[in-house]
N, C-alpha and C positions, 0 to 999 in steps of 0.2 A: 914531572913524574917523580914520585917519591919511592925510595927503596924501603921495603919492609925489613926490619931487623929480625931475622929468624934465629930463635934460640935453639941450641942443639938439644936433642931429646935427653930427658933426664935419665941418668944412669942409676940403677938401683944398687944400693949397697947390699952386702950379703945378708945383713940382719933384716932389712926391709923386704928383700926378696923372700926370705923364709917366712915372714909374717903374711905376705900376700899369697904365697904358694905353699901353704902348710900341709896340703893334702898329699898323702903318700899312697900310691896305688900298689896293690899287691896282686900277683898273678895267682892262678889256680893252685900251683904247687905250694906256695906259702899259705894259701887259705886252707888247704888240706892239712897242713901241720897245725894250724890254729883251731880249726873246727873239725872234729872227727865225725863228719857226716858224709854220706855218699853224694856224688854229683847229682843224682836224681832227687834226693831229699832236699838238697840246697836249691835246686831249680824249682821244686814244688813250693818250698817256703817263699822263695822270691816271687813266684807267680801269685801267691796268696797275700803278699805284702807283709810277710812276717820275717823277712831276712833282707839285709841291705841289697839293693839292686846293683847288678854288674853294669859296667859301661864299656864301650868299645874303644880301645886305643887305636886299633887299625881294623879293617874289615874282618880279620881272622884272629884278633887278639883281644880277649876280654880281661878286665881287672875289676877289683873292688877297692873302695876307700878303706884304708886301714882303720881310721878313727871310727867309722861307722860299724865295722866288724867288731872292734874292741868294745864299743858301746853296746852292741847287741849281746856279746858274751857277758858283759857286766849285768845287763838287765835279766838275762836268763839265769845267772847265778843268784841274783836277788829273788827272782820269782820262785826258784826251786827251794830256797830257804823258807819262803813264806807259805809254800804249798797252797796257793790260792786258786786251786781248781784248774790249773793248766794241764794236768794229767787226765787222761780219759778215765771215766768211771767204768771199769771193766765188767762190773756186775750187771750193767744195763745193756750189754751187747746183745743183739738179736741172734747172732750166730756164735756158738760156743761160749755162752756166758760162764763166768767163774762162779762156782758154787762155794758157799762159805758157811 
């Protein structure tokens, strides 16, 4: 009968841990400070796939990935500078069209 030499599990150094787990989760209170939108608007954008999805930390606690939220803010900033049709054309509204 031969004995297997078992190696102890590898211990991650602080730098390798940071590279493997670089995601930082933010809660709703931090998200509100970064994104000045109502909870309803954020939920609607998430549902349409236009905002980073929340994930559950526990059954009653949700969070967002900070890097995804920052990337979303950056793309919104670039889109608003380009004015590439992201804003609704209010003159074509059926109810209360803007007259000009």
